[in-house]
C-alpha positions as CSV (number, residue, x, y, z in Angstrom):
1,M,31.5,-6.5,-60.5
2,A,31.2,-7.0,-64.2
3,T,28.0,-6.0,-65.9
4,I,26.3,-7.4,-69.0
5,Q,27.4,-4.2,-70.9
6,D,31.1,-5.1,-70.0
7,V,30.6,-8.5,-71.5
8,A,29.0,-7.2,-74.6
9,R,31.9,-4.7,-75.2
10,M,34.6,-7.3,-74.7
11,A,32.8,-9.8,-77.0
12,G,31.9,-7.2,-79.6
13,V,28.2,-8.0,-79.5
14,S,25.0,-6.4,-78.2
15,T,23.7,-6.9,-74.7
16,A,20.7,-8.7,-76.3
17,T,23.1,-11.3,-77.7
18,V,24.8,-11.8,-74.4
19,S,21.3,-12.3,-72.8
20,R,20.4,-14.9,-75.5
21,V,23.7,-16.8,-74.8
22,V,23.0,-16.8,-71.1
23,N,19.4,-17.9,-71.4
24,N,19.3,-20.1,-74.5
25,R,22.7,-20.7,-76.3
26,Q,21.0,-22.3,-79.3
27,L,19.6,-18.9,-80.4
28,V,23.0,-17.7,-81.5
29,S,25.8,-19.1,-83.7
30,E,28.5,-21.3,-82.2
31,K,31.2,-18.7,-83.0
32,T,29.3,-15.9,-81.3
33,A,28.4,-18.0,-78.3
34,L,32.1,-19.0,-77.7
35,K,33.1,-15.3,-77.8
36,V,30.5,-14.3,-75.3
37,E,31.3,-17.3,-73.0
38,Q,35.0,-16.4,-73.1
39,A,34.2,-12.8,-72.1
40,I,31.9,-14.1,-69.3
41,T,34.8,-16.2,-68.0
42,E,37.5,-13.5,-68.2
43,L,35.3,-10.9,-66.5
44,N,33.9,-13.4,-63.9
45,Y,30.4,-12.2,-64.9
46,E,27.5,-13.6,-62.9
47,P,24.1,-13.3,-64.6
48,S,21.1,-12.1,-62.5
49,V,19.2,-15.2,-61.6
50,L,16.3,-13.1,-60.4
51,G,16.1,-11.3,-63.7
52,R,16.3,-14.5,-65.7
53,N,13.6,-16.1,-63.6
54,L,11.3,-13.1,-64.1
55,R,11.7,-13.3,-67.8
56,T,11.1,-17.0,-68.0
57,S,8.3,-17.0,-65.3
58,E,10.4,-19.6,-63.4
59,S,11.6,-19.4,-59.8
60,R,13.6,-22.7,-60.0
61,L,12.3,-23.2,-56.4
62,L,10.4,-26.2,-55.1
63,L,8.4,-26.1,-51.9
64,V,8.4,-29.2,-49.6
65,L,5.6,-29.2,-47.1
66,I,6.1,-31.3,-43.9
67,P,4.2,-31.2,-40.6
68,S,7.2,-31.2,-38.4
69,I,10.9,-31.0,-39.0
70,A,11.5,-32.9,-35.7
71,N,10.2,-36.2,-37.2
72,P,13.3,-38.1,-38.5
73,F,11.1,-40.0,-41.0
74,Y,11.3,-37.0,-43.3
75,T,15.1,-36.6,-43.2
76,E,16.1,-39.1,-45.9
77,I,13.1,-38.1,-48.1
78,I,14.2,-34.5,-48.0
79,R,17.8,-35.5,-48.8
80,G,16.5,-37.4,-51.9
81,I,14.4,-34.4,-52.9
82,E,17.3,-32.0,-52.6
83,D,19.8,-34.2,-54.4
84,A,17.4,-34.6,-57.4
85,A,16.4,-30.9,-57.4
86,I,20.0,-29.6,-57.3
87,D,21.0,-32.0,-60.1
88,Q,18.2,-30.5,-62.2
89,G,19.1,-26.9,-61.5
90,Y,16.4,-26.3,-58.8
91,N,16.5,-25.4,-55.1
92,I,14.1,-26.4,-52.4
93,L,12.4,-24.5,-49.6
94,L,11.5,-26.6,-46.6
95,C,8.2,-25.5,-45.2
96,E,7.2,-26.7,-41.7
97,T,3.4,-26.3,-41.6
98,G,2.7,-27.6,-38.1
99,S,-0.5,-28.7,-39.8
100,D,-1.7,-25.1,-39.4
101,P,-4.0,-23.9,-42.2
102,K,-2.7,-20.3,-42.0
103,R,0.9,-21.4,-42.5
104,E,-0.2,-23.7,-45.4
105,D,-1.9,-20.7,-47.1
106,I,1.3,-18.7,-46.8
107,Y,3.3,-21.4,-48.6
108,M,0.6,-22.1,-51.2
109,N,0.5,-18.4,-52.0
110,L,4.2,-18.5,-53.0
111,V,3.2,-20.9,-55.8
112,R,0.1,-18.8,-56.7
113,N,2.3,-15.7,-57.0
114,R,4.9,-17.6,-59.0
115,M,7.6,-17.2,-56.3
116,A,7.9,-21.0,-56.4
117,D,7.3,-23.5,-59.3
118,G,5.5,-26.3,-57.4
119,I,4.9,-28.2,-54.2
120,I,5.8,-31.6,-52.8
121,S,3.4,-32.3,-49.9
122,M,4.3,-34.7,-47.2
123,D,1.9,-33.3,-44.6
124,P,-0.9,-35.9,-44.0
125,A,-3.0,-33.2,-42.3
126,V,-2.8,-30.8,-45.2
127,N,-6.1,-29.2,-46.3
128,K,-6.8,-31.5,-49.2
129,V,-9.6,-29.2,-50.6
130,R,-7.1,-26.3,-51.0
131,L,-4.4,-28.6,-52.3
132,V,-6.6,-30.0,-55.0
133,E,-7.8,-26.5,-55.9
134,L,-4.2,-25.4,-56.2
135,A,-3.3,-28.4,-58.3
136,K,-5.8,-27.4,-61.0
137,N,-3.3,-24.7,-62.1
138,H,0.0,-25.5,-60.5
139,P,2.3,-28.5,-60.3
140,I,1.7,-30.6,-57.1
141,I,3.1,-34.0,-56.0
142,Q,2.2,-35.9,-52.8
143,C,4.8,-38.0,-51.2
144,S,4.0,-40.9,-48.8
145,E,0.5,-39.7,-47.8
146,Y,-1.9,-39.3,-50.7
147,D,-5.5,-39.5,-51.8
148,K,-6.5,-42.8,-53.4
149,D,-9.3,-41.3,-55.4
150,G,-7.6,-37.9,-55.8
151,V,-6.3,-36.1,-58.8
152,I,-2.8,-35.3,-57.5
153,S,0.0,-37.6,-58.5
154,Y,1.9,-39.3,-55.8
155,V,4.9,-41.5,-54.6
156,T,4.2,-43.9,-51.8
157,I,4.5,-47.6,-50.7
158,D,1.7,-50.1,-50.2
159,S,1.1,-49.5,-46.5
160,E,-1.6,-52.1,-46.2
161,L,0.7,-54.8,-47.6
162,A,3.6,-53.7,-45.5
163,A,1.6,-53.9,-42.3
164,Y,0.2,-57.3,-43.3
165,D,3.8,-58.5,-43.9
166,A,4.9,-57.3,-40.4
167,V,2.0,-58.8,-38.5
168,T,2.1,-62.1,-40.5
169,Y,5.8,-62.4,-39.5
170,L,4.8,-62.1,-35.8
171,L,2.1,-64.7,-36.4
172,E,4.5,-67.1,-38.0
173,Q,6.8,-66.7,-35.0
174,G,4.0,-68.1,-32.9
175,H,2.4,-65.0,-31.5
176,R,-1.4,-65.0,-31.3
177,K,-1.9,-62.0,-29.0
178,I,-0.7,-59.0,-31.0
179,G,-1.3,-55.4,-30.0
180,F,-1.2,-52.4,-32.3
181,I,-0.2,-48.8,-31.8
182,N,-1.6,-46.8,-34.7
183,S,-1.8,-43.2,-35.8
184,D,-5.1,-41.2,-36.1
185,N,-7.5,-42.9,-38.5
186,Q,-8.1,-39.6,-40.3
187,Y,-4.9,-40.4,-42.2
188,L,-4.9,-42.8,-45.1
189,Y,-1.6,-44.5,-44.1
190,A,-3.1,-45.3,-40.6
191,R,-6.2,-46.8,-42.1
192,D,-4.2,-48.9,-44.6
193,R,-1.9,-50.2,-41.8
194,Y,-4.9,-51.0,-39.7
195,S,-6.4,-52.9,-42.6
196,G,-3.2,-54.9,-43.0
197,Y,-3.2,-55.7,-39.3
198,V,-6.8,-56.9,-39.4
199,K,-6.2,-58.9,-42.6
200,A,-3.2,-60.8,-41.2
201,L,-5.1,-61.7,-38.0
202,G,-8.1,-62.8,-40.0
203,E,-6.0,-65.3,-42.0
204,F,-5.1,-67.0,-38.8
205,D,-8.7,-66.9,-37.6
206,L,-8.0,-64.5,-34.8
207,S,-10.5,-61.9,-33.6
208,I,-9.7,-58.2,-32.9
209,H,-8.9,-57.4,-29.3
210,K,-9.9,-53.7,-28.9
211,D,-8.0,-53.3,-25.6
212,W,-4.7,-54.1,-27.5
213,I,-5.3,-51.3,-30.1
214,V,-4.4,-47.7,-29.2
215,H,-4.7,-44.8,-31.6
216,V,-2.5,-41.7,-31.1
217,E,-3.0,-38.2,-32.3
218,R,0.8,-37.4,-32.7
219,V,3.7,-39.6,-33.7
220,G,6.4,-39.0,-31.0
221,F,8.4,-41.1,-28.5
222,E,6.2,-39.9,-25.6
223,D,3.0,-40.9,-27.5
224,G,4.4,-44.4,-28.0
225,Q,5.3,-44.6,-24.4
226,L,1.8,-43.6,-23.3
227,A,0.1,-46.0,-25.8
228,M,2.3,-48.9,-24.5
229,A,1.3,-48.0,-20.9
230,K,-2.3,-48.5,-21.9
231,I,-1.7,-51.8,-23.5
232,L,0.4,-53.1,-20.5
233,A,-2.5,-52.0,-18.2
234,T,-4.8,-54.6,-19.7
235,E,-5.4,-57.8,-17.7
236,D,-4.6,-60.1,-20.6
237,K,-1.4,-58.6,-22.1
238,P,-0.3,-59.3,-25.7
239,T,2.9,-61.1,-26.4
240,A,3.8,-58.8,-29.3
241,V,3.1,-55.3,-30.4
242,F,3.2,-53.7,-33.9
243,A,3.6,-49.9,-34.0
244,D,2.9,-48.0,-37.2
245,S,6.1,-45.8,-36.8
246,D,9.5,-46.3,-35.3
247,M,9.0,-43.2,-33.2
248,L,6.1,-44.9,-31.5
249,A,7.9,-48.2,-31.3
250,V,11.0,-46.7,-29.6
251,G,8.7,-45.0,-27.1
252,A,6.9,-48.3,-26.5
253,L,10.3,-50.0,-26.0
254,K,11.1,-47.5,-23.2
255,E,7.8,-48.2,-21.5
256,I,8.3,-51.9,-21.6
257,H,11.7,-51.6,-20.0
258,K,10.1,-49.2,-17.4
259,H,7.8,-52.0,-16.4
260,G,10.7,-54.4,-15.8
261,L,9.9,-56.5,-18.9
262,T,12.3,-57.5,-21.7
263,V,12.1,-57.5,-25.5
264,P,11.6,-59.9,-27.2
265,Q,11.4,-62.4,-24.3
266,D,8.3,-60.9,-22.7
267,I,7.0,-58.8,-25.6
268,A,8.1,-58.8,-29.2
269,L,8.1,-55.4,-31.0
270,V,7.9,-54.3,-34.6
271,G,8.1,-50.7,-35.9
272,F,7.7,-49.0,-39.3
273,D,9.9,-46.7,-41.4
274,N,13.5,-47.8,-40.5
275,I,14.6,-44.4,-39.2
276,E,18.2,-44.3,-37.7
277,F,17.0,-44.7,-34.2
278,S,15.6,-48.2,-35.0
279,A,19.1,-49.6,-35.5
280,M,20.5,-47.9,-32.4
281,S,17.9,-49.0,-29.8
282,Q,18.5,-51.7,-27.3
283,P,17.5,-54.2,-28.6
284,T,17.6,-53.1,-32.2
285,L,14.2,-52.8,-33.7
286,T,12.6,-55.1,-36.3
287,T,10.9,-52.7,-38.7
288,V,9.3,-52.1,-42.1
289,S,11.8,-50.3,-44.2
290,Q,10.5,-47.6,-46.5
291,P,12.8,-46.5,-49.4
292,M,12.8,-43.0,-48.1
293,Y,15.7,-41.5,-50.1
294,Q,14.2,-43.0,-53.3
295,M,10.8,-41.6,-52.5
296,G,12.3,-38.2,-52.3
297,K,14.2,-38.5,-55.6
298,E,11.1,-39.8,-57.4
299,S,8.8,-37.1,-56.0
300,A,11.3,-34.4,-57.0
301,M,11.7,-35.7,-60.6
302,M,8.0,-36.1,-60.9
303,L,7.4,-32.5,-59.9
304,I,10.1,-31.2,-62.3
305,H,8.6,-33.3,-65.1
306,K,5.2,-31.9,-64.3
307,I,6.6,-28.3,-64.3
308,K,7.9,-29.0,-67.7
309,G,4.6,-30.3,-68.9
310,M,5.8,-33.9,-69.3
311,P,3.4,-36.9,-68.5
312,I,4.0,-38.7,-65.2
313,D,2.6,-41.8,-63.5
314,N,2.0,-42.5,-59.9
315,V,4.8,-44.5,-58.2
316,V,4.3,-47.2,-55.6
317,L,7.7,-48.4,-54.3
318,A,8.6,-51.7,-52.6
319,H,9.1,-52.0,-48.9
320,E,11.2,-54.5,-46.9
321,L,10.8,-56.1,-43.5
322,L,14.1,-55.9,-41.6
323,I,14.4,-58.6,-39.0
324,R,16.4,-57.4,-35.9
325,E,16.7,-58.2,-32.2
326,S,13.3,-57.0,-31.0
327,T,11.5,-60.1,-32.4
């Protein structure tokens, strides 16, 4: 394996000059740079990335915090992050926190110890106090879940408006008894989607029916199934149900079928996110589509700009209601 000394000898320059060409070509003359680059090519020399990173205090590594790798909602966002990061010369490290404070500390320490350059947090249960404290001295971006009154920059959609649009669509279809399967109200997105649900009902002079609203602690197929079972157990059943994630909606769909009912004839169903499962269910699922890939690319570019000291603005992307067979 060729060394920096071999390159220097072949190019007729010092090792310091080779280092300058590798790290910042503009520091040497064009003629010298070309000689060094030719020697690097002929010798197939590979500069030490670790050594360069230590000198520049950069790891070229971005951490991505997610609560669970099993949730398909994150797949497209991660792909967007990775594509943007690689295009800018960075790599990503996917960090599954399990919403465990101890695991969060391990990952945050990587940034504190300069083993990573910054964090994109997608964990709605992340310890916000620690994250804000870390953001005072290190680049942090929040993606999807964020703090409305916080100091950390974010990429998201307007969840309240998206939920409002989904429920309004059901109301315009003639439904007046609409149930809601929602996530834990400790999360901003769950509170916003509940607000959108309430706002839409209010505009049609409809009151809130508490027996038709079920909050879940986790967002999985089984959780949607259990929530739907509670709604179906009510004496006066709704004619439509809005779920704040496609995972919950697909679970609800299974439970509806289990009770011998059909969608949308007996109960219409709307989900949220537009994960791949939503287009493969039977019937296919009407859902709020989030621009997940774009969210990922935007958050990665924002983080890289922040690392470089460039100014950034919060980004709120547009959503779309996809009408399919379940309504």
